[in-house]
Structure formats: structure tokens, C-alpha cells
Residue, then its C-alpha position, 0 to 999 in steps of 0.5 A: m573047338i579048343s584054342c592053342r592057348e587052352a591046350l597049352l594051359n591044360m598041358a602046363e597044368t598037368f606038367c606042373n602038377g605036384l611041384d609043391e611036393e618034395n622033389d624026389v625021383s618018384s614024383s618027377s617020373q610020375r609027372r613025366i608019365m602023366l604028361h606023356a599019357l596026355l600027349a599020347n591022347q592029344v596026338e590022336s585028337q580030332e582037333p588039329m591044334a591039339r595035335f600040333v601042341a602035343v607034337r611041340y610039347a613032345a619035341i621040346v619038353f622031353p630029351p632027345n633020347h626019350a624013346p616014348s616021346r620020339y615014338l609019339l613024334l613018329l606017330a604024328s608024322g603020319d598026320r594027314 
């Protein structure tokens, strides 16, 4: 069973990946795509804590007008 702390550390590691590189638009959008893919995977996880952390990240990290993250939140709202 994955703990909340482990899930947060895994996501933070993915989000920070590439921060040493030049801060150009392509690396920033690449990190955003990677984080979104990780969140999409975790929203469908069997582990409730992983789903919870993914929803919290999607709600906090992405801006309110980011449609893909809002879609993830919509999917997660149907969680049982």
C-alpha cells in the first residue's frame, strides 16, 4: 500500500524533472505534459490515497482554465 508521502514524493520528482535545464517554453510544457500523464494514471489507481493525491495536485498545480486537469477532476468526482 502506497502512503500519501510516497505518492507526493513521486509526483514532486516528476514535476521537478528538468529544472536544471534552460527554462524555455518547450521544457516547461514537456514537464506539464509528463505531470498530467502521471496524474491521469493515478486518478484511475486502485489505491484511494493515490487518487486523493492526484486530485489535490490537479486542483492546485494547474491553473483554473487548464481544461485537461479540469477533466481529470471531473473523472475523479465519479469515484466511489
